[in-house]
C-alpha positions in Angstrom: 15.1 25.8 46.3 12.1 27.8 45.9 10.6 27.7 42.3 10.1 31.5 40.5 6.6 32.5 40.2 4.8 32.8 37.0 4.0 36.1 35.7 0.3 37.1 35.7 -1.4 36.8 32.7 -3.1 40.0 31.6 -7.1 40.4 32.3 -8.8 40.4 28.9 -12.0 43.4 29.2 -14.2 41.4 26.8 -17.4 43.7 26.2 -20.6 42.7 27.5 -23.7 42.0 25.3 -26.7 44.0 26.4 -29.2 41.3 24.9 -31.9 43.1 26.8 -31.0 46.1 24.6 -30.8 44.5 21.6 -34.4 42.5 21.8 -35.6 46.7 22.4 -33.8 47.4 19.5 -35.7 45.0 17.2 -38.9 46.2 18.4 -38.4 49.3 17.0 -36.8 48.9 14.0 -38.1 50.6 10.7 -38.4 47.5 7.8 -38.3 50.6 5.0 -35.5 52.3 6.5 -32.7 49.6 7.2 -29.8 52.2 7.5 -31.2 54.0 10.6 -31.1 50.5 12.2 -28.9 49.7 15.2 -25.6 47.5 15.3 -27.0 44.8 16.9 -29.7 43.9 15.4 -27.7 45.0 11.8 -24.7 42.1 13.1 -27.6 39.5 13.8 -29.9 39.7 10.9 -26.6 39.3 8.8 -25.3 36.7 10.8 -28.6 34.5 10.3 -28.5 35.7 6.7 -25.3 34.2 6.6 -26.3 31.0 8.1 -29.6 30.5 6.0 -27.5 31.4 2.9 -25.0 28.4 4.2 -27.7 25.8 4.8 -29.2 26.6 1.0 -25.9 26.4 -0.2 -25.2 22.7 1.1 -28.5 21.4 0.8 -29.3 22.7 -3.4 -25.6 23.1 -4.3 -23.2 21.0 -2.1 -25.6 17.9 -1.4 -25.1 16.2 -4.6 -21.0 17.0 -4.0 -21.3 15.0 -0.5 -22.8 12.1 -2.2 -20.4 12.1 -5.0 -17.7 12.0 -2.2 -19.7 8.9 0.1 -19.7 7.2 -3.7 -16.4 7.9 -4.0 -15.4 6.9 -0.6 -17.4 3.4 -0.8 -15.5 3.0 -4.7 -12.3 3.2 -2.9 -12.8 0.9 -0.3 -13.7 -1.3 -2.6 -10.7 -0.9 -4.9 -8.2 -1.4 -1.7 -10.0 -5.0 -1.2 -9.7 -6.0 -5.0 -6.0 -4.7 -4.5 -5.4 -6.6 -1.5 -7.3 -9.8 -3.4 -5.0 -9.1 -6.5 -1.3 -9.1 -4.3 -2.6 -11.8 -2.5 -2.9 -14.0 -6.0 0.6 -12.2 -7.1 2.3 -13.3 -4.2 0.7 -16.7 -4.4 1.2 -17.4 -8.1 3.5 -19.9 -8.9 2.0 -22.2 -5.7 -1.8 -21.9 -7.9 0.2 -22.7 -10.9 1.8 -25.6 -9.3 -1.7 -26.7 -8.2 -3.1 -26.2 -11.7 -0.3 -28.6 -13.1 -1.6 -31.0 -11.1 -4.6 -30.7 -11.1 -4.3 -30.9 -15.2 -2.3 -34.2 -14.1 -5.8 -35.8 -12.1 -7.6 -34.5 -14.8 -5.3 -36.5 -17.5 -5.3 -39.5 -15.4 -9.2 -39.2 -15.3 -9.4 -38.4 -18.9 -7.7 -42.1 -19.7 -9.9 -43.7 -17.7 -12.7 -42.8 -20.5 -12.9 -45.3 -23.3 -13.4 -43.9 -27.1 -15.6 -44.6 -29.5 -13.4 -47.4 -30.6 -13.4 -48.8 -27.0 -16.8 -49.1 -26.2 -17.7 -52.7 -27.5 -14.5 -54.1 -25.9 -15.8 -52.6 -22.7 -19.3 -53.8 -23.3 -17.1 -57.4 -23.7 -15.2 -57.0 -20.7 -18.4 -56.5 -18.5 -20.2 -59.5 -19.9 -16.7 -61.7 -18.9 -16.8 -60.4 -15.7 -20.4 -61.9 -14.9 -19.7 -64.6 -16.7 -16.1 -65.2 -14.7 -17.8 -65.2 -11.5 -20.5 -68.0 -12.8 -24.0 -65.3 -13.0 -26.2 -66.0 -15.8 -27.1 -62.8 -17.8 -30.8 -62.8 -18.4 -30.9 -59.0 -19.6 -27.7 -57.0 -21.1 -29.0 -54.3 -22.6 -26.5 -50.9 -24.0 -29.2 -48.1 -23.8 -28.9 -44.9 -25.8 -25.8 -42.5 -25.3 -26.3 -39.4 -23.4 -23.7 -36.6 -24.3 -22.7 -34.3 -21.4 -20.3 -31.3 -21.7 -17.1 -33.5 -22.5 -18.2 -37.2 -22.5 -20.9 -39.6 -23.1 -22.8 -41.5 -20.7 -23.9 -44.9 -22.0 -26.5 -46.6 -19.6 -26.7 -50.4 -19.5 -29.6 -52.0 -18.6 -28.2 -55.6 -16.2 -29.9 -58.2 -15.0 -28.0 -61.6 -13.6 -28.8 -64.3 -11.2 -26.4 -66.4 -8.7 -26.0 -66.1 -5.3 -25.4 -62.9 -3.0 -21.1 -63.1 -2.8 -21.3 -63.6 -7.1 -22.9 -60.2 -6.9 -20.2 -59.1 -4.6 -17.7 -60.5 -6.3 -18.8 -59.3 -9.6 -19.0 -55.4 -8.4 -15.5 -55.5 -6.9 -14.4 -56.8 -10.9 -16.7 -53.9 -12.4 -14.4 -51.9 -9.9 -11.4 -52.9 -10.8 -11.7 -52.3 -14.4 -9.2 -50.2 -16.3 -12.4 -48.1 -17.7 -14.8 -46.0 -15.2 -17.8 -48.6 -15.0 -20.4 -47.9 -12.3 -23.4 -49.6 -11.2 -26.6 -47.4 -10.2 -30.2 -48.7 -9.0 -29.4 -51.7 -7.8 -32.6 -54.1 -6.8 -31.5 -57.5 -5.4 -34.9 -60.0 -5.7 -34.8 -62.5 -2.8 -35.1 -66.9 -4.6 -38.0 -67.8 -5.3 -39.3 -71.1 -3.4 -37.4 -74.2 -4.0 -34.4 -72.0 -5.5 -31.9 -72.2 -2.8 -29.8 -69.5 -3.0 -29.8 -68.4 -6.1 -30.6 -64.6 -6.6 -32.1 -61.9 -9.3 -29.8 -58.9 -9.5 -31.4 -56.0 -11.8 -29.1 -52.7 -12.1 -28.1 -50.2 -14.2 -24.4 -50.2 -15.4 -23.0 -47.0 -16.6 -19.8 -46.2 -19.0 -18.6 -43.1 -20.1 -16.6 -42.1 -23.1 -15.0 -38.9 -24.3 -15.7 -36.8 -26.6 -13.3 -36.1 -29.2 -12.9 -32.5 -30.4 -15.9 -32.8 -33.2 -18.4 -34.1 -31.4 -17.7 -31.7 -28.4 -17.9 -28.9 -30.9 -21.6 -30.1 -32.6 -21.9 -30.2 -29.1 -22.0 -27.0 -28.3 -23.7 -26.3 -31.9 -26.7 -28.3 -30.5 -26.6 -26.3 -27.2 -26.9 -22.5 -28.7 -29.8 -23.8 -31.0 -32.0 -25.0 -28.0 -30.9 -21.5 -26.5 -31.7 -19.5 -29.5 -35.1 -21.9 -30.0 -35.6 -20.7 -26.0 -35.0 -17.2 -26.2 -37.3 -17.2 -29.7 -40.1 -18.7 -27.9 -40.1 -16.3 -24.8 -40.3 -13.9 -27.2 
């Protein structure tokens, strides 16, 4: 079955533009009598003036608005990113709380391994006894000056002992098993002298730590603030 033929569209008779005639009209324009200008040049000049006004308005009037629009678009992207980040945090809030609780428990367990001021003396005795228990001879056991940190103080102890290599290893193992945190640093082992057999000399710095109470923490913060003020005053 044949499809019915579509009706033919009417032909549009558009007026033809004679550009040569318009160009000739421009040559005969009298600038002193615009009212007598032909229609073609008047339309061209009006359109040109309109385009120039648009360009001037866009450059002087709309440029600031374009810049403001671009800034707002960038701000919108940033706000969306912030919103997505906060949304993820809100979704995982319970998990974050559980992680924080676990961190606080772990921190509390570590904090218990730091002795307070009253326990430091017994800890020094434990370190000494650990060496003597392994047959080491202490030539030097000298606690140094405390160095205060954010919430704890560090006490270095200069230690020099003599003994065998295996005794040194056992001594280090006993130090690691102490209920309080003690580290051995700057270890230097001197080989035995002639005729000294297997006896070695070990020099090291044992460091132990204690936590600061609230008053000591407050005093530490005051010192830091005073140092910061003095530094600012020196810069001025």
